[in-house]
N, C-alpha and C positions, 0 to 999 in steps of 0.2 A: 611220241608225247613225252620226250625226255628233256630236251633243251627248252629253256625259257627265253623268249625273244625280247627285244628291247622295249617295244611298246607295251607288251603284256607286263613286263617288269615294272614299267612306269605306272601303269594302272594299278598294279598290286600295291605299290608304295603309296600312291595317293589314297587308296582305300584304307590302308592301315593307318595313315596319318589322320584321316577323318575319324576312324574308329577310336583311336587313342584320344583324339580331341573331344569326342563325345563324352568320354569319362571325365576329362578335365573341366569342360564347360558345363556338363550336366544337361538338364532338360532344355535349356536354351538352345542347344545345338539342334535338337529335333525340331523345335519351333521355327528355327531359321532355315534349316537345310532339308528337312524331309518334305515330301510333296503333299500339300493340302489341296482340297477341292478348290477350284478356282474362284468360287463365289464366297468362300470362307474368308473372313477378315485376316486370317493368318497366312493366306497365300501370298507368295512373292514370286516375281517373274523369273528368278534364277532357280527356283526349286525343281523344275523339270530336268535340269542338268544335275544339280547338287544331290538330289535324292539317290542318284546312282551310286554315290560314294558313301552313303549313310547305311549303317547296319544296326540291328537290334543290340543295344549295349548289354542286355540281360542274358544274351545267349551267344557264346563264342562260336557255336556251330553255324549260325547264320552266315557270318563272314567266311568261315573256313570252307564251307561247301561251295559258296560262290567263287571264292578265290581259287580253289582247287579246279573247278570247272573252267574258269577263265584261263588258267595255266595249261590244263590238259588239252582243251579244245581250241583255245585261242591261238596258242603258239603255232600249231600246224597251219592255221589259216593265215597268220601274219607271214610265215615263211613262204606261203603260196602267193599271197597278194602283195606283200610289201607293207611298210609301216603306215603310210598315209591312207591307203585304201582301207586297211584294217581299222584304223582309228575312225575314219568316216563311217564305216559299217557299224562299229560298236556304238557310237553315240546316236546314230540313226535308229538302231534297234531299241536303244534305251528311251529315246524320245517317242518312238512308236508305242512302246509299252505305256508311257505316261499318257499318250493321247487316248488309247483304247480304254485304259483304266478310268480316265476322266470322263469319257463319253458314257461309260456304263454308270458311273456315279451320277452324272447329269440325269440320265434316265431314272435311276432309283430315287433321286431327290424330287424331280419335278413331276413324275407320275403320281407319287403319293401327295405331294404338295397340291396338285390340281384337285385331287379327290378331297383333301381337307378343306380347300377353299369352297368347293361345291357343297361340302357338308356343313358349312357355317363358320369355320374358323376364318379369322382375318389374317392378312399377311403379317401384321404385328404379332399376333398370337403364335403363328408358326415360327417366326424368328425368335420369339421369346422361348419357345420350347427347344429350338435348336441350340440356343445359348444356355440352356439348363433350367428354363422356367417350367411352368405347369402346362402351358398351352391353352387350348380352348375346351369346348364342350365335349363330353364323352359320347354324345349321341352319334357323332360321326363314325364311331367304331362299328356301326351297323354295316358300313360299306368299306371301311379301312380297318384292318386288324392292327392290334398293338405291335405285332411282329413287323408289319410293314412300316409303321411309324418309327420303330426302333431302327430298322434297316435304313430308313431315310436319314436319321440322325447320325448313324455310323458312317454313311457315305459322305455326309456333309462335314463331320468333325474328324473323321479318321485320317491317318497319314499313311503314305506309302514310302517305303525306304528300302534300299538294297540294290545290288547290281543284277538281281535275278532277271529283270526284263531284258537287259542287254545280253546277259549270259544265255538266255533262251534263244536269242537271235543267233548267237555264236554256235549253240548246239545244232540248230537247224542247218546253218551253213556248213558245219562240219559233216552232217549227215548227207548233204547234197554233194559236197566235194569229195568225201571219203566214205561212200555208202557201204562198202564191204568190210570196213574195219570192225573187228569184234570188240564189244564192250561188255562189262560185267558190273552188276550191282553188288555192293558189299554183302547184303543180306540174301542175294540170289546169285551165287557164284557159277552162273551158267553163261558162257559166251553167246552174245546176241549181236548180230550185225547192226551197225549204226542206223541203217535205213529202216529197221524194224524197231529198234530200241527207242530212238528219239521220238518218233510219232506216238509210241505208246505212252511216253511220259506226258506229251502234250495232250493226248486224249484224256488222261486222268485230270489234268487241269481244266479242260473243257467241261467235263462232267461235273466237277466240283463247282465251277463257275455258273453253269446253267442251273444246277440244283440249289445254289446258294448255301452250300454246306459251310458251316462256320469253322474254318480251319485256322483262321488268323493269317492266312496267306492271300496276297493279291493275285488271285488266279487269272483275272482278266489282264493284268499287266504282263504276266507270263505269255498269255495268248497274243497280246499285242506285240511283244518283242519277237515272238516266234513268227508271227505273220509278216512283219516288216523285214525280218531277217530272211524269210523264205523268198519274198518278192525280190529283194536285192540279189541274193545269192543265185536264185534261179535265172534272173535276167542276165547277170554277168556270165554265168556258165553257158547259157543258151547262145549268147552272142560272142562267146569265146573271149570276153573282156577280162577274164581272170588271167589271161596270158600277158596282159599289158600292165606292168607295175606302175604305180603312181610316183614312185621315188625317183 
């Protein structure tokens, strides 16, 4: 995990350019390039790709952790697979993250929306609430909690950004290709083999996602990237496809 490969270097540069651009352009960059829920008026068809290069401009650690993981775990995979195959894998995992994140948001939005419609709200009242209005009658709160309504609004109006989904795919692939490599957390300096370390991280995301713990992190996007990454890496390794470079 020392040498930085060409494709990983290219991805790092693009991420840094987008990060610097987000400071120069401001909030407009988030509105254009972060991933909105597909029924939100701010959604654009390019966002499932561009959101992978956007990071939280208020915290340098968001991009630092993602880029470090991309370098540390992505470079060995690119050396094993070749540039074209690694690039295909990276974007596929990122798109998988966007798909799973969007599906979960769709469920969050429409399950509550259906209950609100059954409770007497009109479609216009719901859309008014999602746009920042007052919504409809409070009598529906007998069957739908305010927390659920707030969660619906967050799923509808929230944005996803960052390389984390694609990076989680890279992490899983690294664990499959190099299962016995020992890794360490900064705050837990104990060597743990990749085949145990990486599933542990994913399990934490799964728990947070299922319980709906408000961490400000798109846990289901992480799960989506990990899932798509696992399917591709497992299939390639099972069929010995990893021995055939695409370059």
